[in-house]
LOGUPA-338405 format. One record per residue: residue number from 1; residue in one letter; x, y, z of N, C-alpha, C, O in turn. Coordinates in steps of 0.001 Angstrom, whole numbers, padded with zeros to 6 digits, always signed. Example, Ala and Ser with C-alpha at 12.3 -4.5 7.8 and 13.67 -1.06 7.14 Angstrom:
2
     k   r       n.u       n.v       n.w      ca.u      ca.v      ca.w       c.u       c.v       c.w       o.u       o.v       o.w
     1   A   +013190   -005690   +007800   +012300   -004500   +007800   +013200   -003300   +007800   +014236   -003319   +008465
     2   S   +012850   -002250   +007080   +013670   -001060   +007140   +012900   +000030   +007870   +013409   +001138   +008039
END
This chain:
131
     k   r       n.u       n.v       n.w      ca.u      ca.v      ca.w       c.u       c.v       c.w       o.u       o.v       o.w
     1   Q   -004575   +006630   -019836   -005311   +005936   -018713   -004354   +005849   -017728   -003156   +005751   -017994
     2   V   -004851   +005881   -016466   -004014   +005443   -015389   -004240   +003911   -015183   -005288   +003279   -015317
     3   H   -003021   +003478   -014830   -002818   +002104   -014539   -002227   +001943   -013191   -001448   +002842   -012872
     4   L   -002405   +001082   -012404   -001498   +000731   -011236   -001543   -000870   -011146   -002570   -001545   -011072
     5   V   -000331   -001303   -011165   -000094   -002646   -011427   +000802   -003307   -010222   +001981   -003019   -010019
     6   E   -000007   -004291   -009420   +000918   -004625   -008448   +001408   -006004   -008541   +000711   -006850   -009100
     7   S   +002580   -006308   -008027   +003194   -007512   -008020   +003988   -007875   -006715   +004259   -007011   -005881
     8   G   +004362   -009242   -006570   +005071   -009526   -005421   +004276   -010269   -004302   +004761   -010562   -003209
     9   G   +002887   -010564   -004735   +002302   -011413   -003868   +002659   -012860   -003631   +003697   -013260   -004159
    10   G   +001997   -013636   -002964   +002378   -015175   -003019   +002088   -015790   -001555   +001552   -015190   -000623
    11   L   +002499   -016951   -001558   +002449   -017578   -000355   +003820   -017716   +000536   +004919   -018097   +000132
    12   V   +003496   -017348   +001711   +004572   -017364   +002727   +004095   -017887   +004171   +002949   -017817   +004616
    13   Q   +005070   -018349   +004715   +004801   -018957   +006111   +004715   -017679   +007188   +005119   -016539   +006956
    14   A   +004118   -018127   +008366   +003903   -017047   +009236   +005449   -016680   +009859   +006311   -017545   +010015
    15   G   +005599   -015547   +010115   +007006   -015032   +010566   +007812   -014552   +009410   +008762   -013793   +009594
    16   G   +007407   -015042   +008007   +007981   -014549   +007002   +007849   -013354   +006389   +006846   -012720   +006717
    17   S   +008711   -012763   +005435   +008402   -011600   +004771   +008166   -011659   +003342   +008384   -012642   +002635
    18   L   +007608   -010303   +002886   +007280   -010440   +001365   +007233   -008895   +000810   +006786   -008005   +001532
    19   R   +007646   -008668   -000312   +007513   -006972   -000537   +006752   -007201   -001926   +006995   -007952   -002871
    20   L   +005548   -006094   -001647   +004856   -005827   -002751   +005459   -004631   -003611   +006176   -003802   -003051
    21   S   +005209   -004549   -004802   +005491   -003471   -005758   +004072   -002946   -006428   +003075   -003630   -006662
    22   C   +004229   -001818   -006620   +003008   -001438   -007337   +003530   -000105   -008517   +003774   +001012   -008060
    23   A   +003635   -000332   -009756   +004070   +000233   -010584   +002907   +001129   -011334   +002078   +000559   -012044
    24   A   +002885   +002479   -011153   +001990   +003360   -011814   +002304   +003999   -013044   +003460   +004353   -013276
    25   S   +001231   +004205   -013980   +001312   +005036   -015285   +000200   +005811   -015520   -000837   +005556   -014909
    26   G   +000257   +006795   -016376   -000730   +007367   -016871   -000997   +008309   -015886   -002093   +008860   -015990
    27   L   -000227   +008670   -014880   -000597   +010032   -013944   +000936   +010496   -013709   +001981   +009913   -013998
    28   I   +000704   +011779   -013068   +002050   +012642   -012574   +001997   +011798   -011077   +001158   +011942   -010188
    29   F   +003148   +010889   -011098   +003248   +010177   -009797   +003510   +010986   -008545   +003042   +010644   -007459
    30   N   +004351   +012191   -008725   +004538   +012956   -007527   +003581   +013501   -006883   +003577   +013816   -005693
    31   N   +002471   +013665   -007916   +001388   +014345   -007191   +000307   +013540   -006301   -000693   +013969   -005725
    32   Y   +000784   +012351   -006370   -000241   +011461   -005581   +000386   +010952   -004383   +001567   +010608   -004341
    33   G   -000419   +010906   -003405   -000114   +009888   -002153   -000279   +008570   -002694   -001023   +008377   -003656
    34   M   +000371   +007649   -002134   +000084   +006227   -002557   +000012   +005374   -001301   +000605   +005588   -000244
    35   G   -000779   +004411   -001577   -001291   +003597   -000313   -001476   +002196   -000524   -001505   +001815   -001695
    36   W   -001590   +001464   +000280   -002156   -000075   +000111   -003135   -000206   +001044   -003107   +000403   +002113
    37   F   -004169   -001104   +000658   -005324   -001557   +001178   -005355   -003045   +001012   -004689   -003591   +000133
    38   R   -006080   -003675   +001800   -006396   -004966   +001720   -007861   -005531   +002080   -008648   -004871   +002757
    39   Q   -008142   -006730   +001602   -009480   -006956   +001503   -009426   -008747   +001620   -008956   -009417   +000701
    40   A   -009916   -009297   +002741   -010197   -010619   +002999   -011463   -010932   +002537   -012344   -010072   +002528
    41   P   -011689   -012250   +002089   -012888   -012629   +001511   -013923   -012449   +002693   -013709   -012937   +003803
    42   G   -015021   -011744   +002401   -016163   -011617   +003215   -016008   -010236   +004089   -016826   -009902   +004945
    43   K   -014892   -009521   +003761   -014570   -008446   +004651   -014519   -007475   +004036   -014561   -007618   +002815
    44   E   -014407   -006057   +004599   -014531   -004869   +003853   -012999   -004396   +003789   -012116   -004538   +004635
    45   R   -012956   -003795   +002530   -011384   -003371   +002236   -010969   -002294   +003414   -011604   -001312   +003799
    46   E   -009976   -002688   +003761   -009292   -001895   +004998   -007793   -001217   +004570   -006898   -001703   +003878
    47   F   -007853   -000213   +005093   -006474   +000592   +005064   -005252   -000139   +005684   -005320   -000608   +006820
    48   V   -004117   -000231   +004910   -003059   -000866   +005585   -001706   +000181   +005511   -000914   +000046   +006444
    49   S   -001410   +001101   +004592   -000406   +001908   +004731   -000445   +002890   +003745   -001067   +002552   +002738
    50   A   +000111   +004177   +003737   +000253   +005158   +003071   +001699   +005964   +003063   +002483   +005901   +004010
    51   I   +001902   +006606   +002057   +002986   +007353   +001770   +002687   +008756   +001314   +001947   +008728   +000332
    52   S   +002984   +009876   +001661   +002595   +011383   +001103   +003004   +011412   -000182   +003925   +010773   -000690
    53   W   +002195   +012267   -000729   +002535   +012669   -002208   +003863   +013515   -001948   +004253   +013911   -000850
    54   T   +004387   +013682   -003005   +005786   +014544   -002891   +005530   +016115   -003035   +005378   +016758   -004074
    55   G   +005524   +016477   -001955   +005286   +018099   -001832   +006348   +018753   -000999   +007341   +018135   -000615
    56   P   +006114   +020050   -000719   +007063   +021102   -000039   +006921   +021093   +001431   +007779   +021586   +002164
    57   S   +005734   +020479   +001908   +005706   +020512   +003505   +006501   +019152   +003959   +006554   +018082   +003353
    58   T   +007018   +019464   +005032   +007536   +018434   +005973   +006863   +018210   +007303   +007113   +017243   +008024
    59   Y   +006103   +019042   +007551   +005279   +019272   +008749   +004761   +017645   +009171   +005045   +017101   +010238
    60   F   +004055   +017114   +008220   +003439   +015822   +008292   +004298   +014665   +008405   +005379   +014616   +007817
    61   A   +003812   +013624   +009222   +004660   +012403   +008723   +004419   +012024   +007433   +003320   +012195   +006906
    62   D   +005552   +011416   +006760   +005553   +011066   +005312   +004941   +009602   +005402   +004709   +009215   +004256
    63   S   +004655   +008809   +006193   +004051   +007523   +006240   +003209   +007165   +007188   +003490   +007531   +008329
    64   Y   +002186   +006507   +007010   +001113   +006026   +008082   +000873   +004368   +007995   +000877   +003643   +007000
    65   F   +000684   +004072   +009265   +000251   +002361   +009280   -000861   +002100   +009899   -000954   +002697   +010971
    66   A   -001734   +001436   +009629   -002779   +000693   +010584   -002071   +000304   +011626   -000848   +000178   +011557
    67   D   -002724   +000082   +012655   -002102   -000451   +013953   -001834   -001786   +013879   -000845   -002198   +014486
    68   S   -002622   -002672   +013160   -002278   -003974   +012883   -001187   -004195   +012206   -000861   -005382   +012214
    69   V   -000348   -003345   +011497   +000715   -003622   +010817   +001794   -002935   +011123   +002900   -003196   +010648
    70   K   +001557   -001959   +011978   +002639   -000949   +012529   +003808   -001697   +013232   +003630   -002576   +014075
    71   D   +004893   -001308   +012848   +006296   -001897   +013317   +006399   -003286   +012531   +007304   -004021   +012926
    72   R   +005776   -003656   +011701   +005998   -004723   +011012   +006254   -004467   +009286   +007041   -005083   +008567
    73   F   +005455   -003514   +008956   +005425   -003150   +007422   +006168   -001823   +007412   +006279   -001054   +008367
    74   T   +006625   -001683   +006273   +007441   -000329   +005673   +006733   -000151   +004512   +006346   -001161   +003926
    75   I   +006438   +001149   +003975   +006251   +001762   +002949   +007330   +002687   +002287   +008035   +003511   +002870
    76   S   +007317   +002381   +000934   +008457   +003516   +000270   +008065   +003639   -000961   +007268   +002869   -001497
    77   R   +008659   +004734   -001570   +008303   +004856   -003015   +009476   +005431   -003705   +010136   +006311   -003153
    78   H   +009786   +004967   -004928   +010732   +005325   -005659   +010128   +006083   -006945   +009640   +005494   -007910
    79   N   +010247   +007599   -006800   +009617   +008191   -007827   +010101   +008234   -009073   +009352   +008613   -009974
    80   A   +011386   +007871   -009345   +012021   +007916   -010791   +011531   +006759   -011481   +011743   +006688   -012691
    81   K   +010756   +005617   -010752   +010335   +004372   -011310   +008928   +004630   -011290   +008320   +003876   -012050
    82   N   +008205   +005452   -010668   +006785   +005384   -010509   +006120   +004324   -009822   +005017   +003835   -010068
    83   T   +007231   +003934   -008609   +006676   +002722   -008021   +006716   +003092   -006628   +007486   +003890   -006093
    84   V   +005610   +002280   -006008   +005442   +002193   -004567   +005641   +000898   -004042   +005087   -000032   -004628
    85   Y   +006432   +000632   -002897   +006546   -000514   -002227   +005884   -001045   -000836   +005653   -000208   +000038
    86   L   +005652   -002067   -000668   +005238   -002504   +000931   +006029   -003699   +001133   +005916   -004758   +000516
    87   Q   +006945   -003386   +002176   +007770   -004389   +002661   +006967   -004995   +003830   +006592   -004250   +004735
    88   M   +006691   -006293   +003849   +005876   -006969   +004823   +006877   -007839   +005615   +007438   -008733   +004982
    89   N   +007166   -007685   +006924   +007933   -008562   +007683   +007125   -009237   +008782   +005995   -008795   +008987
    90   N   +007568   -010250   +009509   +006841   -010711   +010312   +005331   -011036   +010090   +004501   -010768   +010960
    91   L   +005016   -011583   +008979   +003830   -011901   +008536   +002842   -012942   +009478   +003289   -014003   +009913
    92   K   +001907   -012639   +009644   +000759   -013415   +010397   -000333   -013793   +009476   -000544   -013184   +008427
    93   P   -001122   -014949   +009939   -002187   -015442   +009145   -003192   -014382   +008916   -003752   -014365   +007820
    94   E   -003479   -013535   +009768   -004456   -012658   +009716   -004215   -011387   +008573   -005046   -010520   +008302
    95   D   -002898   -011525   +008010   -002458   -010651   +007019   -002901   -011222   +005606   -002700   -010614   +004554
    96   T   -003440   -012291   +005684   -003914   -012965   +004433   -005095   -012332   +003847   -006196   -012342   +004397
    97   A   -004812   -011703   +002559   -005741   -010819   +001948   -005300   -010599   +000463   -004198   -011012   +000101
    98   V   -006106   -009982   -000367   -005621   -009375   -001666   -005217   -008001   -001214   -005934   -007284   -000515
    99   Y   -004227   -007735   -001580   -003773   -006333   -001337   -003828   -005345   -002602   -003410   -005706   -003702
   100   Y   -004357   -004111   -002374   -004442   -003378   -003453   -003683   -002032   -003259   -003716   -001300   -002271
   101   C   -002958   -001861   -004475   -002425   -000501   -004431   -003338   +000614   -004808   -004269   +000520   -005608
   102   A   -002908   +001887   -004024   -003971   +002961   -004244   -003435   +004342   -004597   -002255   +004475   -004273
   103   A   -003932   +005295   -005116   -003414   +006435   -005424   -004374   +007572   -005109   -005476   +007562   -005657
   104   A   -004071   +008479   -004333   -004907   +009608   -003871   -004200   +011088   -004062   -003167   +011522   -003550
   105   Y   -004919   +011569   -004777   -004466   +013027   -005425   -003892   +013839   -004160   -004555   +013890   -003124
   106   R   -002888   +014348   -004251   -002051   +015163   -003393   -002489   +015094   -001859   -002713   +016078   -001154
   107   Y   -002577   +013650   -001437   -002908   +013340   -000161   -001741   +013039   +000721   -000786   +012403   +000274
   108   L   -001771   +013423   +001824   -000583   +013245   +003151   -000938   +011786   +003646   -002056   +011280   +003557
   109   A   +000149   +011210   +004162   +000014   +009935   +004868   +000097   +010341   +006393   +001042   +009966   +007087
   110   D   -000966   +011149   +006905   -000755   +011528   +008421   -002039   +010911   +008934   -002369   +011400   +010014
   111   R   -002762   +010091   +008529   -003752   +009460   +009067   -004301   +008320   +008110   -003952   +008282   +006930
   112   K   -005097   +007474   +008613   -005713   +006373   +007882   -006576   +006995   +006690   -007256   +008013   +006822
   113   W   -006469   +006294   +005566   -007242   +006615   +004520   -008574   +005754   +004299   -008613   +004542   +004508
   114   G   -009490   +006394   +003924   -010701   +005761   +003697   -010663   +005373   +002224   -009941   +006044   +001487
   115   P   -011435   +004256   +001665   -011583   +003867   +000417   -012046   +004895   -000595   -011575   +005145   -001705
   116   N   -012993   +005391   -000013   -013617   +006594   -000591   -012760   +007728   -001149   -013055   +008390   -002143
   117   E   -011737   +007868   -000450   -010806   +008865   -000909   -009745   +008623   -001792   -008836   +009449   -001875
   118   V   -009742   +007471   -002545   -008749   +006770   -003439   -009332   +007280   -004865   -010517   +007108   -005153
   119   N   -008533   +007839   -005621   -008687   +007955   -006922   -008466   +006964   -007923   -009160   +006863   -008934
   120   Y   -007444   +006191   -007623   -007374   +004930   -008484   -006885   +003855   -007690   -006282   +004031   -006631
   121   W   -007204   +002441   -008323   -006832   +001357   -007635   -006079   +000358   -008632   -006201   +000375   -009857
   122   G   -005512   -000262   -008105   -004772   -001412   -008875   -005603   -002771   -008938   -006611   -002819   -008234
   123   Q   -005327   -003701   -009591   -006075   -004735   -009557   -005830   -005775   -008458   -006706   -006597   -008187
   124   G   -004896   -005757   -007953   -004799   -006617   -006463   -003749   -007565   -006702   -003427   -007847   -007857
   125   T   -003201   -008070   -005724   -002427   -009154   -005728   -002679   -010048   -004334   -002947   -009516   -003256
   126   Q   -002556   -011422   -004523   -002933   -012034   -003264   -001757   -012515   -002357   -000734   -013094   -002724
   127   V   -002088   -012184   -001206   -001003   -012492   -000072   -001502   -013579   +000771   -002514   -013337   +001430
   128   T   -000938   -014790   +000865   -001498   -015779   +001721   -000232   -016234   +002778   +000898   -016578   +002429
   129   V   -000747   -016134   +004146   +000327   -016268   +004972   -000238   -017654   +005599   -001435   -017727   +005878
   130   S   +000437   -018504   +005769   +000189   -019877   +006298   +000625   -020233   +007664   +001824   -020016   +007837
   131   S   -000063   -020763   +008782   +000466   -020894   +009983   +001210   -021987   +010281   +001705   -022110   +011401
END
């Protein structure tokens, strides 16, 4: 069974940093693009960032970010650990949300992903940014 387990959420002041981790199991990690979504209370789940599955093509960008987090967040993956990370810098109160790890089969990170394109979800981790 596939499991995505997030960790690293917490409370941070505006301008601070936080690093989220997502450990995957039960899947062939390299075959999945990995991403992060977030959902604030009363809001729809929105795309944050993604990193491409490990394929032979280098034509497409290997990562993608929502405009709201571009230049502040960084996504990376460590395939040997089946883990994807989201480094969040210069956090803002509007970043407050539950952050969900996502796996999409052989997806590239050359555009925003829709939630309907995700095959597997993590349980979420709370990120709260105080002003």
